[in-house]
C-alpha positions as CSV (number, residue, x, y, z in Angstrom):
1,M,15.3,-30.5,-14.0
2,K,15.7,-30.9,-10.3
3,F,12.0,-30.7,-9.4
4,A,10.5,-32.8,-12.2
5,K,7.6,-34.8,-10.9
6,K,7.6,-32.8,-7.7
7,N,4.6,-30.8,-6.3
8,V,5.6,-27.6,-4.7
9,L,3.2,-25.5,-2.5
10,V,4.2,-21.8,-2.3
11,T,2.4,-19.7,0.3
12,G,2.2,-16.0,-0.7
13,G,3.0,-17.0,-4.2
14,S,1.2,-14.1,-5.8
15,G,3.5,-11.4,-4.3
16,A,6.8,-9.9,-5.6
17,I,8.9,-12.5,-3.9
18,G,6.5,-15.4,-4.1
19,S,6.0,-15.0,-7.9
20,E,9.7,-15.2,-8.4
21,V,9.8,-18.4,-6.3
22,V,6.9,-19.8,-8.4
23,R,8.8,-19.0,-11.6
24,K,12.0,-20.7,-10.3
25,F,10.3,-23.9,-9.2
26,A,8.3,-24.1,-12.5
27,S,11.4,-23.6,-14.5
28,E,12.9,-26.7,-12.8
29,G,9.9,-28.8,-13.8
30,A,7.8,-28.6,-10.6
31,T,4.0,-28.5,-10.5
32,V,3.4,-25.4,-8.5
33,I,0.4,-24.7,-6.2
34,I,-0.1,-21.2,-5.0
35,A,-1.8,-20.5,-1.7
36,D,-2.7,-16.8,-1.3
37,Q,-5.5,-14.4,-0.9
38,S,-5.2,-13.2,-4.5
39,P,-4.1,-15.1,-7.7
40,L,-1.1,-14.1,-9.7
41,P,-1.7,-11.1,-12.0
42,E,-3.1,-12.5,-15.3
43,N,-0.1,-11.4,-17.4
44,E,2.3,-13.1,-14.9
45,S,0.3,-16.3,-14.9
46,E,0.1,-16.4,-18.7
47,H,3.9,-15.7,-18.9
48,I,4.7,-18.6,-16.6
49,S,2.2,-20.9,-18.4
50,K,3.8,-20.2,-21.8
51,L,7.3,-20.9,-20.5
52,Y,6.6,-23.8,-18.2
53,S,3.3,-25.1,-16.8
54,E,0.4,-23.2,-15.4
55,P,0.4,-22.8,-11.6
56,I,-2.5,-24.0,-9.6
57,F,-4.1,-21.3,-7.4
58,I,-6.1,-22.0,-4.3
59,Q,-7.4,-19.0,-2.4
60,T,-6.4,-19.4,1.3
61,D,-6.4,-17.3,4.5
62,L,-3.1,-18.6,5.9
63,T,-4.0,-17.2,9.4
64,D,-7.2,-19.3,9.6
65,E,-6.9,-22.9,10.6
66,N,-10.0,-24.1,8.8
67,S,-8.8,-22.4,5.6
68,V,-5.4,-24.0,5.9
69,K,-6.9,-27.4,6.6
70,N,-9.1,-27.2,3.6
71,L,-6.2,-26.2,1.4
72,V,-4.1,-29.2,2.5
73,Q,-7.0,-31.6,2.1
74,T,-7.8,-30.2,-1.3
75,I,-4.3,-30.7,-2.5
76,T,-3.6,-34.1,-0.9
77,S,-6.8,-35.6,-2.3
78,N,-5.1,-35.5,-5.8
79,H,-1.4,-34.8,-5.2
80,D,1.5,-35.5,-2.8
81,I,3.1,-32.4,-1.4
82,H,6.9,-32.7,-1.8
83,V,7.9,-29.2,-1.0
84,L,6.5,-26.4,1.1
85,A,8.0,-22.9,0.4
86,Q,6.6,-20.4,2.8
87,V,6.9,-16.9,1.5
88,A,3.8,-15.3,2.9
89,G,4.4,-12.6,5.5
90,G,4.7,-8.9,6.0
91,F,6.7,-6.0,7.5
92,R,5.7,-3.0,9.5
93,F,8.0,-0.3,11.0
94,G,7.2,1.0,14.4
95,P,6.0,2.1,16.8
96,A,8.2,1.4,19.8
97,I,6.9,-1.4,22.1
98,E,5.6,1.1,24.7
99,D,3.4,2.7,22.0
100,M,2.4,-0.4,20.1
101,P,-1.3,-1.2,19.9
102,E,-2.2,-4.8,20.7
103,T,-3.7,-5.2,17.3
104,D,-0.5,-4.3,15.6
105,W,1.3,-6.9,17.6
106,D,-1.3,-9.6,16.9
107,D,-1.6,-8.8,13.2
108,L,2.1,-9.3,12.5
109,L,2.5,-12.4,14.8
110,D,-0.5,-13.9,13.0
111,L,0.8,-13.1,9.5
112,N,4.4,-14.0,10.0
113,L,4.4,-16.8,12.6
114,K,0.9,-18.3,13.0
115,S,0.6,-18.8,9.2
116,V,3.9,-20.8,9.2
117,F,2.8,-22.8,12.2
118,L,-0.6,-23.7,10.7
119,M,0.9,-24.8,7.4
120,I,3.6,-27.0,9.0
121,K,1.1,-28.5,11.4
122,H,-1.2,-29.6,8.7
123,I,1.4,-30.7,6.1
124,I,3.7,-32.7,8.3
125,P,1.3,-35.7,8.7
126,F,1.2,-36.1,4.9
127,M,5.0,-35.7,4.5
128,K,5.6,-38.3,7.3
129,A,3.2,-40.7,5.6
130,Q,5.1,-40.4,2.3
131,N,8.5,-40.4,4.2
132,Y,9.6,-37.4,2.3
133,G,9.4,-33.6,2.5
134,R,11.2,-30.3,2.1
135,I,10.1,-27.2,4.0
136,V,11.7,-23.8,3.7
137,S,10.3,-20.6,5.3
138,I,11.4,-17.0,5.0
139,A,12.4,-15.6,8.3
140,A,14.7,-12.5,8.4
141,R,18.0,-11.2,9.7
142,S,15.9,-9.2,12.3
143,G,14.8,-12.5,13.7
144,L,18.3,-13.0,15.2
145,R,18.3,-9.7,17.2
146,G,16.0,-7.2,18.8
147,D,16.1,-4.3,16.3
148,P,14.5,-1.0,17.5
149,M,11.0,-0.1,16.2
150,V,10.4,-3.5,14.7
151,G,9.8,-5.5,17.9
152,H,6.7,-7.3,16.5
153,Y,8.5,-8.1,13.3
154,S,11.7,-9.4,15.0
155,V,9.7,-11.5,17.4
156,S,7.6,-13.0,14.7
157,K,10.6,-13.9,12.5
158,G,12.6,-15.2,15.4
159,G,9.6,-17.4,16.1
160,V,9.8,-18.8,12.6
161,I,13.5,-19.7,13.2
162,L,12.8,-21.5,16.5
163,L,9.7,-23.2,15.2
164,S,11.6,-24.6,12.2
165,Q,14.5,-25.8,14.4
166,T,11.9,-27.6,16.6
167,V,10.1,-29.2,13.8
168,S,13.4,-30.3,12.1
169,E,14.1,-32.3,15.2
170,E,10.6,-33.8,15.4
171,V,10.7,-35.1,11.8
172,K,14.3,-36.1,11.3
173,D,13.5,-39.8,11.0
174,F,11.2,-39.2,8.0
175,D,13.6,-37.7,5.4
176,I,11.9,-34.3,6.0
177,T,14.1,-31.2,6.1
178,V,13.0,-27.9,7.7
179,N,15.1,-24.8,7.1
180,T,14.8,-21.0,7.0
181,V,16.3,-18.2,4.9
182,L,17.2,-14.9,6.6
183,P,17.2,-12.1,4.1
184,S,18.0,-8.5,4.8
185,I,16.0,-6.0,2.8
186,V,14.6,-7.6,-0.4
187,D,14.5,-5.5,-3.6
188,T,10.7,-5.3,-4.2
189,P,8.6,-2.5,-5.7
190,A,6.9,-2.0,-2.3
191,N,10.3,-1.6,-0.5
192,R,11.6,0.8,-3.1
193,L,8.5,2.9,-2.7
194,A,8.8,2.9,1.1
195,M,12.5,3.7,1.1
196,P,13.2,5.7,-2.1
197,Q,16.5,7.2,-0.9
198,S,18.1,3.8,-0.3
199,D,20.9,2.2,-2.3
200,F,18.9,-0.5,-4.0
201,S,22.1,-2.2,-5.3
202,K,22.8,-3.4,-1.7
203,W,19.5,-5.1,-1.4
204,V,18.8,-8.8,-1.9
205,S,17.2,-9.6,-5.3
206,T,14.1,-11.8,-5.4
207,T,16.0,-14.1,-7.8
208,D,18.9,-14.6,-5.4
209,L,16.5,-15.3,-2.5
210,A,14.5,-17.7,-4.6
211,N,17.7,-19.6,-5.7
212,V,18.7,-20.2,-2.1
213,M,15.2,-21.5,-1.3
214,L,15.4,-23.9,-4.3
215,F,18.7,-25.2,-3.2
216,L,17.5,-25.9,0.4
217,T,14.5,-27.8,-1.0
218,S,16.5,-29.8,-3.5
219,D,17.9,-33.2,-2.9
220,D,21.3,-31.7,-3.1
221,A,20.6,-30.2,0.4
222,R,19.1,-33.4,1.9
223,A,21.7,-33.3,4.7
224,I,20.8,-29.7,5.8
225,S,17.9,-29.3,8.3
226,G,17.3,-26.9,11.1
227,A,19.5,-24.4,9.4
228,S,19.0,-20.6,9.1
229,I,20.8,-19.4,6.0
230,P,21.8,-15.7,5.8
231,V,20.9,-14.0,2.5
232,Y,22.4,-10.6,3.1
233,Y,24.3,-9.7,0.0
234,R,26.0,-6.4,0.8
235,S,23.4,-4.7,3.0
């Protein structure tokens, strides 16, 4: 098992993508800690516990620095943090920039970018002290270009890419890698509901996305840092 004796912190681990990431890490022997506003559904938590080990849940507001600081202090008082998998985030379509309320802009920048910044800021000192760490964050294909009607989303995900590249340079002497994955549309219940006329077979499955994240945080990928890996499938 590639993550035996490893402690993995998954932000947004209770959602459709996050729960699959949690399952994958647990199946590879990791002790998984979920940071989210809500815990896993009870049936999902029981299922994972029966197959592997029970995830640890810590309620966290990832956009609030004190909440993130308390999360990291709580974990590191008893555990090392070997892997940070950042899944938390959100998407919103429209409006155009000229019609966008400031609150819409701020909300998505906080959820998608500020949360990643705060987690990295407070975990890096512990990873540097242990001279080891693996960080992977979900950005998006839209972070590479300015798609119409999703300016706030594209900017927030582009920020995740640049932030990760910056941090990878700042920590390269400590056996810490920092990478991003860039999915197109992910096949989740919420996306199916929002786009019912789409061809779901062209979307990225949560399993495929989770597998790429596991690879990037494994020691097989220790030579990869500052990378942004496309996970587009056929879309």
